[in-house]
C-alpha positions in Angstrom: -10.0 24.5 3.7 -8.1 23.7 6.9 -10.4 22.6 9.6 -14.1 21.9 9.8 -15.6 22.9 13.4 -19.1 20.6 13.3 -21.6 20.0 15.4 -24.7 17.7 14.5 -28.5 16.8 14.9 -29.6 13.4 14.5 -32.9 11.5 15.3 -33.2 7.6 16.7 -35.2 5.0 18.0 -32.9 3.8 20.3 -32.0 4.9 23.6 -28.5 6.9 23.2 -27.7 6.6 26.9 -28.6 3.2 27.2 -26.8 1.8 24.3 -24.4 4.3 23.0 -23.2 6.1 20.2 -22.3 2.9 17.9 -25.8 1.1 18.7 -27.8 4.4 18.3 -26.5 5.3 14.8 -26.8 1.6 13.6 -30.7 1.9 13.8 -32.0 1.8 9.8 -34.2 4.7 11.5 -31.0 6.7 12.4 -30.9 10.2 10.6 -28.8 13.1 10.7 -31.1 16.2 11.1 -29.4 19.4 11.5 -25.6 19.8 10.0 -23.9 23.1 11.4 -20.2 24.0 10.4 -18.2 26.4 10.3 -15.2 26.2 7.8 -11.5 28.0 9.0 -13.1 28.9 12.0 -15.1 31.6 10.5 -18.9 31.5 10.0 -21.4 29.6 11.2 -24.2 28.0 9.3 -26.0 25.3 9.2 -27.6 22.8 6.5 -30.9 21.5 7.3 -30.4 17.6 5.9 -34.0 16.9 6.3 -35.0 19.1 3.1 -31.2 19.4 1.4 -27.8 17.1 0.9 -24.5 18.2 2.6 -23.2 20.2 -0.1 -19.7 18.6 -2.3 -17.5 20.3 -0.8 -18.6 19.4 2.5 -18.8 15.4 2.1 -15.2 15.2 0.2 -13.9 17.0 3.5 -15.5 15.0 5.5 -12.8 12.3 4.4 -10.0 14.7 3.4 -7.0 14.5 4.9 -5.2 17.6 4.5 -9.0 19.4 6.6 -9.0 18.3 10.1 -12.4 18.1 11.6 -13.3 19.0 15.3 -16.2 18.5 17.6 -16.6 18.7 21.3 -17.0 14.7 21.6 -15.4 14.3 18.3 -16.8 10.2 18.2 -20.4 10.9 18.0 -20.2 13.5 15.3 -17.5 10.6 13.2 -19.8 7.2 13.8 -22.7 9.5 13.0 -21.1 10.7 9.6 -19.8 7.4 9.3 -23.1 5.8 9.0 -24.4 8.4 6.7 -21.2 8.5 4.2 -21.9 5.0 3.7 -25.9 5.0 2.8 -24.4 7.6 0.3 -21.8 5.2 -0.4 -19.2 7.5 0.2 -17.7 5.1 2.7 -17.5 0.9 2.2 -19.7 -0.6 4.7 -17.2 -1.5 7.1 -14.8 1.3 6.6 -14.5 4.1 9.7 -13.8 8.0 9.0 -10.2 8.0 9.9 -10.2 9.3 13.2 -6.4 10.9 12.6 -8.5 13.4 11.1 -10.1 14.4 13.8 -9.6 16.4 17.2 -11.6 15.9 20.5 -12.0 19.9 22.2 -13.6 17.8 25.2 -10.4 15.8 25.0 -8.6 18.7 25.5 -10.4 20.0 27.9 -10.7 16.8 29.8 -6.9 16.9 29.9 -7.3 20.1 31.9 -9.2 18.6 34.3 -12.5 20.9 32.8 -15.7 19.3 32.9 -16.6 17.5 29.9 -20.0 18.2 29.0 -20.1 21.4 26.6 -22.5 23.3 29.2 -20.6 23.0 32.2 -17.1 23.6 30.6 -18.6 26.5 28.4 -20.0 28.0 31.7 -16.8 26.8 34.2 -14.4 28.5 31.8 -16.5 31.9 30.8 -16.6 32.2 27.3 -18.7 35.0 25.7 -20.5 32.0 23.7 -22.5 30.0 26.2 -24.6 26.9 25.7 -28.4 27.1 24.0 -30.6 25.8 27.3 -33.7 25.3 25.0 -31.6 22.4 24.2 -32.9 19.6 26.1 -36.3 20.0 25.1 -35.4 19.9 21.7 -33.9 17.3 21.5 -36.6 15.8 23.3 -38.8 16.6 21.0 -37.5 16.1 17.4 -34.3 14.1 18.0 -35.8 10.1 19.8 -39.5 8.8 19.2 -43.0 10.8 20.0 -44.7 9.6 23.2 -48.8 8.9 21.9 -51.3 10.8 22.4 -55.0 10.8 22.1 -54.9 13.1 19.8 -52.7 10.7 17.3 -51.6 7.8 19.6 -50.1 6.2 16.2 -47.3 8.9 15.8 -44.1 7.7 16.0 -41.5 10.9 16.1 -42.2 14.8 15.6 -41.0 16.4 12.3 -40.1 20.1 11.4 -43.7 20.9 10.1 -45.4 19.9 13.2 -43.8 22.5 15.3 -42.0 24.7 12.2 -40.5 27.5 15.1 -39.6 25.2 17.5 -37.9 23.9 14.1 -36.3 26.9 13.3 -35.3 27.7 17.4 -33.2 24.3 17.1 -31.4 25.0 14.2 -30.5 28.5 15.8 -29.3 25.7 18.9 -26.9 23.6 16.5 -25.4 26.8 15.1 -25.1 28.4 19.2 -23.6 24.6 19.7 -20.6 25.5 17.3 -20.2 29.1 18.6 -19.8 27.7 21.9 -17.1 24.7 20.8 -15.4 27.6 19.4 -15.0 29.5 21.8 -13.9 27.0 24.3 -11.1 25.7 21.9 -9.9 29.7 22.0 -9.4 29.3 25.4 -7.7 26.7 25.6 -5.3 27.2 22.0 -2.8 28.3 25.1 -2.7 24.7 26.2 -2.5 22.9 23.1 -2.4 18.6 22.9 1.3 16.6 22.5 1.1 15.0 19.0 1.5 12.3 20.1 -1.6 12.3 22.6 -3.8 12.7 19.3 -1.9 9.7 17.7 -3.2 7.9 21.2 -7.0 9.2 20.0 -6.6 8.0 17.0 -5.6 4.2 18.5 -8.7 5.0 20.4 -11.3 5.4 18.2 -10.2 2.5 16.3 -10.3 0.3 19.4 -13.8 1.4 20.1 -14.7 1.1 15.8 -13.4 -2.7 16.7 -15.6 -3.3 19.1 -16.0 -6.9 20.7 -17.7 -9.8 20.0 -20.5 -10.9 21.9 -21.5 -14.9 22.4 -24.9 -14.6 21.8 -26.2 -18.0 23.2 -24.2 -17.6 27.1 -25.9 -14.5 26.6 -29.5 -15.2 26.1 -29.6 -18.3 28.2 -28.4 -15.9 30.9 -31.1 -13.2 30.3 -33.6 -16.3 30.2 -32.0 -18.1 33.6 -31.8 -14.5 34.9 -35.2 -13.6 34.6 -36.7 -17.1 35.6 -34.7 -16.7 38.7 -36.0 -13.2 40.0 -39.1 -14.4 38.8 -39.1 -17.4 41.3 -37.1 -15.1 44.0 -39.9 -12.7 44.0 -42.4 -15.1 44.5 -40.7 -16.0 47.1 -39.7 -12.4 48.7 -43.5 -11.7 48.6 -44.3 -15.2 50.7 -42.6 -14.2 53.4 -43.1 -10.4 54.0 -46.4 -10.1 52.3 -45.5 -7.4 50.2 -47.6 -6.6 47.1 -43.9 -5.0 45.2 -41.3 -6.1 47.6 -39.1 -4.3 45.1 -40.1 -1.4 46.4 -36.9 0.3 49.5 -39.1 1.9 51.2 -42.1 -1.4 51.7 -38.9 -3.6 52.3 -37.6 -0.9 55.0 -41.1 -0.6 56.8 -41.6 -4.5 56.7 -38.1 -4.9 57.9 -38.4 -2.5 60.7 -42.2 -3.7 61.4 -40.2 -7.2 62.2 -37.8 -6.1 64.5 -35.0 -5.5 62.5 -34.7 -1.8 61.8 -31.8 -0.7 58.6 -30.9 2.7 57.3 -29.6 1.7 54.7 -29.8 -1.7 52.4 -26.1 -1.6 50.4 -24.9 -5.4 49.4 -21.7 -4.7 52.2 -24.2 -3.9 54.8 -26.8 -6.5 54.3 -23.5 -9.1 53.1 -22.7 -7.9 57.0 -25.3 -8.3 58.9 -26.2 -12.0 57.3 -22.5 -13.0 58.0 -23.5 -12.5 62.3 -25.7 -15.2 61.3 -27.9 -13.5 64.6 -31.0 -12.9 62.8 -34.4 -14.4 62.6 -35.0 -17.2 59.5 -37.4 -14.9 58.0 -35.1 -11.1 58.2 -32.4 -13.7 56.9 -34.5 -15.4 54.4 -35.6 -12.4 52.8 -32.9 -9.9 52.9 -30.8 -13.2 51.1 -34.0 -12.9 48.4 -33.6 -9.1 48.2 -29.5 -9.6 47.2 -30.1 -12.1 44.8 -32.7 -9.7 42.8 -30.5 -6.7 43.1 -27.9 -8.2 41.5 -26.3 -5.9 39.3 -23.3 -8.0 37.6 -26.3 -9.9 36.0 -28.0 -7.0 34.4 -24.9 -6.4 31.8 -25.9 -9.4 29.9 -29.1 -7.5 29.2 -26.7 -4.4 28.5 -24.9 -6.6 26.0 -27.8 -7.1 23.9 -28.9 -3.9 24.2 -25.9 -2.8 22.9 -24.6 -5.7 20.7 -24.6 -3.9 16.9 -25.8 -5.3 13.5 -22.3 -6.4 12.6 -22.9 -9.0 16.3 -20.2 -6.7 17.9 -20.2 -4.3 21.0 -18.4 -1.0 20.3 -17.2 2.0 22.4 -16.7 0.2 25.7 -14.2 2.6 26.3 -13.7 6.6 26.9 -10.3 8.1 25.6 -9.5 10.4 28.7 -12.4 9.4 31.2 -10.0 9.3 34.6 -9.5 13.1 33.4 -6.8 13.9 36.5 -4.6 11.2 35.2 -5.6 10.8 31.5 -6.8 6.9 32.0 -9.3 5.2 30.3 -12.8 4.8 32.0 -15.2 1.9 31.0 -18.4 2.8 29.3 -21.7 0.9 28.9 -20.8 -3.1 30.1 -18.1 -1.0 32.5 -15.6 -3.7 31.4 -12.8 -1.7 33.8 -15.2 -3.5 36.9 -16.2 -7.1 35.2 -16.3 -9.8 38.3 -13.4 -12.4 39.0 -13.3 -15.9 37.9 -13.2 -18.1 40.2 -15.0 -21.2 39.7 -13.7 -24.0 38.0 -14.9 -25.9 34.8 -15.3 -22.6 32.9 -16.3 -23.9 30.1 -19.1 -26.8 31.6 -20.5 -23.6 33.6 -20.6 -21.9 30.0 -22.5 -24.9 27.9 -25.0 -25.4 31.2 -26.0 -21.7 31.1 -26.1 -21.8 26.5 -28.4 -25.2 27.7 -30.6 -23.0 30.2 -30.3 -26.0 32.7 -30.8 -24.1 36.0 -31.4 -27.4 37.9 -28.1 -28.5 37.0 -26.5 -25.5 37.2 -27.8 -25.4 41.1 -26.1 -28.8 41.6 -22.8 -28.1 40.1 -21.8 -25.0 41.6 -25.1 -24.1 44.2 -25.6 -20.4 42.7 -27.2 -19.7 39.5 -26.9 -15.5 40.5 -23.2 -16.2 41.2 -22.6 -18.5 38.3 -23.9 -16.1 36.0 -21.8 -13.3 37.6 -18.4 -14.8 36.9 -19.1 -15.8 33.4 -19.6 -12.0 32.4 -16.1 -12.3 30.8 -16.6 -15.4 28.8 -19.3 -13.4 26.8 -17.2 -11.3 25.1 -15.1 -13.7 22.7 -13.0 -13.2 19.1 -14.9 -13.8 16.3 -14.8 -17.0 13.8 -11.1 -18.2 13.3 -9.4 -15.7 15.9 -8.7 -16.0 19.1 -8.1 -13.9 22.4 -4.3 -12.9 23.0 -4.5 -11.3 26.4 -1.3 -9.8 28.4 -1.2 -7.2 31.2 1.5 -6.2 33.3 3.1 -6.9 36.0 2.6 -5.2 39.3 3.2 -1.9 37.3 2.1 0.1 39.8 4.1 -1.0 42.3 7.1 -0.6 39.8 6.7 2.7 38.3 6.6 4.5 42.3 9.8 2.5 43.2 11.4 3.7 40.4 10.5 7.3 40.8 11.4 7.0 44.5 14.9 5.0 43.6 13.5 2.2 46.5 16.7 0.2 45.8 15.5 -2.8 47.0 12.2 -3.1 45.4 13.8 -2.5 41.9 15.8 -5.4 42.2 13.3 -8.1 43.6 11.4 -6.3 40.1 14.3 -7.1 38.0 15.2 -10.3 39.7 12.5 -13.0 40.9 9.5 -10.3 41.1 8.6 -11.9 43.7 7.5 -8.6 45.1 5.2 -9.3 48.3 7.4 -11.7 49.7 10.3 -9.0 49.2 7.8 -6.9 50.6 7.3 -9.0 54.1 10.8 -9.9 53.7 12.0 -6.3 54.6 9.1 -5.7 56.6 10.1 -8.1 59.2 13.6 -8.5 58.3 13.7 -12.4 57.4 15.0 -13.9 54.7 12.4 -14.0 51.9 12.8 -18.4 51.5 11.2 -18.1 55.3 8.2 -16.2 54.3 4.8 -18.0 55.0 2.1 -17.7 53.2 0.7 -15.6 56.4 3.2 -13.2 56.0 3.1 -12.7 52.6 -0.2 -11.5 52.9 0.8 -8.7 55.6 3.3 -8.4 52.7 1.0 -8.1 50.0 -1.6 -6.0 51.7 0.7 -3.6 52.7 1.8 -2.9 49.1 -1.7 -2.2 47.6 -2.8 -0.1 50.3 0.1 2.0 51.6 2.2 3.1 48.3 -0.1 7.2 49.0 0.6 8.0 52.1 -2.6 5.4 53.1 -2.6 4.5 57.3 -5.4 1.6 58.8 -8.0 3.3 57.1 -6.3 2.2 53.5 -5.2 -1.0 55.3 -8.9 -1.8 56.3 -10.5 -0.4 53.4 -8.3 -3.1 50.6 -9.8 -5.8 53.3 -6.8 -6.9 55.6 -9.4 -7.7 58.3 -11.1 -10.3 56.0 -7.5 -11.2 55.5 -7.3 -12.5 59.4 -5.1 -9.8 60.4 -6.4 -8.2 63.0 -6.8 -4.1 64.1 -4.3 -4.3 66.7 -1.7 -5.1 64.3 -2.9 -2.4 61.8 -0.7 0.1 63.0 2.5 -1.7 63.0 2.1 -2.4 59.6 2.2 0.6 58.5 5.3 1.4 60.6 7.1 -1.1 59.1 6.1 -0.6 55.9 6.7 2.4 55.6 10.3 2.2 57.8 11.3 -0.4 54.7 9.8 1.9 52.5 11.7 5.1 53.3 12.8 6.6 49.8 8.7 6.4 48.7 7.6 7.7 52.3 10.4 10.5 50.8 8.9 10.7 47.6 5.4 12.3 49.1 7.2 14.8 51.3 9.2 15.6 47.9 6.4 15.9 45.8 4.2 17.9 48.3 7.2 20.7 48.9 7.7 20.7 45.1 3.8 21.5 44.4 3.3 24.1 47.1 6.4 25.9 46.3 4.8 26.5 42.4 2.4 27.8 44.1 3.8 30.1 46.6 6.7 30.5 44.7 6.3 29.8 41.2 8.9 29.1 38.7 10.1 25.1 37.6 10.3 22.7 40.4 12.2 19.5 39.5 12.2 16.3 40.5 13.6 13.0 39.8 13.1 11.2 36.5 12.5 15.4 34.7 9.2 15.5 36.9 8.3 19.3 36.7 6.0 20.9 38.4 4.7 24.7 37.8 2.0 26.9 37.8 0.5 28.7 34.2 -2.9 30.6 33.6 -4.3 29.2 36.8 -3.6 25.7 37.0 -1.2 23.8 38.3 1.0 21.4 36.3 2.6 18.2 36.6 4.9 17.4 33.8 5.8 13.5 33.4 8.8 12.1 32.0 6.4 11.2 28.9 6.0 14.8 28.3 2.2 14.5 29.2 1.3 17.0 31.6 -1.4 16.7 34.5 -3.2 19.6 35.4 -5.0 20.7 38.7 -8.0 23.6 37.6 -7.7 26.8 40.0 -4.5 25.8 42.5 -3.7 27.1 45.2 -3.0 27.2 48.9 -4.9 27.9 52.0 -4.3 27.8 54.9 -5.5 25.1 57.4 -4.8 23.7 60.7 -1.5 22.2 59.8 -0.4 25.2 57.6 -0.8 25.4 53.9 -3.2 23.2 52.5 -3.6 22.2 48.8 -6.7 22.9 46.9 -8.1 23.0 42.8 -11.0 22.7 41.6 -12.4 19.0 39.7 -15.0 16.9 39.3 -16.5 15.5 43.3 -18.1 12.4 44.2 -21.6 14.2 43.0 -22.4 16.2 39.7 -20.6 19.5 39.2 -17.3 20.9 40.2 -16.1 21.4 43.9 -13.4 22.8 45.9 -11.1 19.5 45.8 -8.0 19.0 48.6 -4.9 17.1 47.9 -1.1 16.4 49.5 1.6 14.5 48.7 0.6 11.1 48.9 -2.6 11.7 47.0 -0.6 13.5 43.9 2.4 10.1 43.9 -0.9 8.5 43.3 -2.1 11.2 40.5 1.6 10.7 39.1 2.0 6.7 39.4 -1.2 6.1 37.7 -0.7 8.6 35.4 3.2 7.2 34.2 1.3 3.7 34.3 -1.2 4.9 31.7 1.3 6.3 29.3 2.9 2.9 29.4 0.0 1.3 28.5 -0.7 3.6 25.7 2.6 2.9 24.4 2.4 -0.5 25.1 -0.8 -0.4 22.5 0.9 1.4 20.4 3.5 -0.8 19.4 0.7 -3.4 19.5 -0.9 -2.1 16.3 2.5 -1.2 14.2 3.3 -5.3 15.0 -0.5 -6.1 13.7 -1.9 -6.6 17.6 -5.7 -5.7 16.8 -6.5 -4.3 20.3 -10.4 -4.7 21.2 -10.6 -3.6 24.6 -8.1 -2.6 27.8 -8.5 -3.3 31.3 -6.7 -1.5 33.6 -3.0 -2.5 32.6 -4.3 -5.4 30.6 -4.6 -5.2 26.7 -6.9 -8.1 25.2 -6.2 -8.4 20.8 -8.5 -10.4 18.5 -6.3 -11.7 16.3 -6.0 -15.1 13.6 -5.6 -18.6 14.3 -2.0 -18.8 14.3 -0.5 -15.9 14.1 0.8 -14.2 17.3 2.1 -15.6 20.6 1.6 -14.7 23.9 5.4 -14.5 24.0 5.7 -12.2 21.4 2.9 -9.6 22.5 4.6 -9.8 26.3 8.2 -9.0 24.3 6.7 -6.3 22.3 4.4 -4.5 25.7 8.1 -4.7 28.0 10.0 -3.3 25.2 12.1 -0.3 27.3 10.7 3.0 26.6 12.4 6.1 25.4 11.7 7.9 28.4 12.1 4.9 31.2 14.7 2.7 30.3 15.1 1.5 33.3 12.3 0.8 35.2 11.8 -2.9 34.8 8.9 -4.4 33.4 7.3 -7.8 33.0 4.1 -9.3 31.9 2.1 -12.5 31.3 -1.1 -13.2 29.3 -2.7 -16.5 27.9 -4.4 -17.4 24.8 -8.5 -18.0 25.2 -11.4 -18.5 22.8 -13.2 -16.3 25.2 -11.9 -13.6 27.7 -11.9 -14.6 31.3 -9.1 -13.8 34.4 -6.5 -15.8 34.0 
């Protein structure tokens, strides 16, 4: 046996989308119902585990390093089977099935920019074995707690004997899933993933297996304060509006309109802008402020922490490998650690203690707003286990470094190799003034231009980056764009060269080569951009279409809504993909090196790695040096990182 394709059907009383696979399988009521498999791509068989045990040869294969286990979204099967084998005493309590022995067909699809859903991937690729559409009904019936009925209000779950014909259909559905997964794998085998990417996927699985501890007293205190505040705010809002349910968007908008202040939408930014003008009547202003507090989504992450926390006190599965399939970057799951509010308040220790003691009066006395304090303390609820501390390091200005490296923007690279003050250096170049004479307002202009304009953005990009809120006037924006582009002429040229190379690959074929070994070519309907690391970015069904200003590049990918659609791209956007993908590769290799030096990464955010280390072991300086070691494919790229140690996570 060399390969084992697997798909399982399961039961748990936990809600999988809300708690994730680790908490779902951690439930004492978790059970594997069906195990469908194919050995060496052969006939698909299903074992009904409600009646039979898994055969010994399969049990052995699950831990045999010589057998590659394959599944679509393999994390689910691997974690579920870990719990199954632990209960059979085939694995130790804290042991996980080794991800190095697994391959994930979903990851292979994601690397090619294809849908992450088995059903959608199969349909998009047009494989002969499509997913059985009866699955949703059967999963709702057999895999979830049953809804009480008048006939049996004590029922907790549906069993095979309750619906024998449906159960056989469920078995057939399970078998078909394996066939579909293998058909997708057959279609994708001409585009194999690099072995180094499988090593990184295995590392990602180990990071998710480790999880991160939750400060339970802090999370509990936050939830209690949040619920108390919401009750008070709702009572006040009812009194002001006279509405029975002011949480109802329809009712609240009607009340606003009836009081002479209609709102088409009530998004947070729109409401905040309306309040900032300070021209609303007191009752309207108070009602809007109260409703904002009620809809504070950030503080609901404390509830997510409690719901997703496993029996070991940790939350697992916070990151999705290749979650951003255009670049290969990770995406957040559950707590969405990649999108946590920053810390601005001082005395974090004091604020944390007040929340733990649920002293809302003191919080309002010292900090004015309970919701704001809770929001800013979310990061600090992520803590190390006893006897350990967090060591956190992140790359400094990594995207600005990477784009300058690709474009050979010499003055930028020199700034990074010397003083590192990129915002001041940018302002100096833009306004032709000595570095030491760059004042704070001028530095702000250099900063917003650096952050907003690197990917062919214009005045709209500056506004989106908050230029107007920084005190820069609308009239100044075009000049900022012009001065930045003039100061960064090599980056501007890189946009145009990239677009030209991509269009040439689509129209003329062959391999187009740019600086640093970037390669553009078309194969099997995909436009590929090969990075210096050897990894490839893929654009499905890429082609040229005639547009208003000549040929435009289009491809098919995930749009803003569910489903694949036609998307347009251009030089600056491709450069953004290239730069962010390269930054991802640098972080991935850095984390791999950290593991080799016994630094245990427990999660990571954008360009930052968070490690859990025993007291007295490791240091910020050592971690920084490991992360900044030159990589073989970018030895001349100037890297730097900064970090800190803490007993809880924060934004330093």
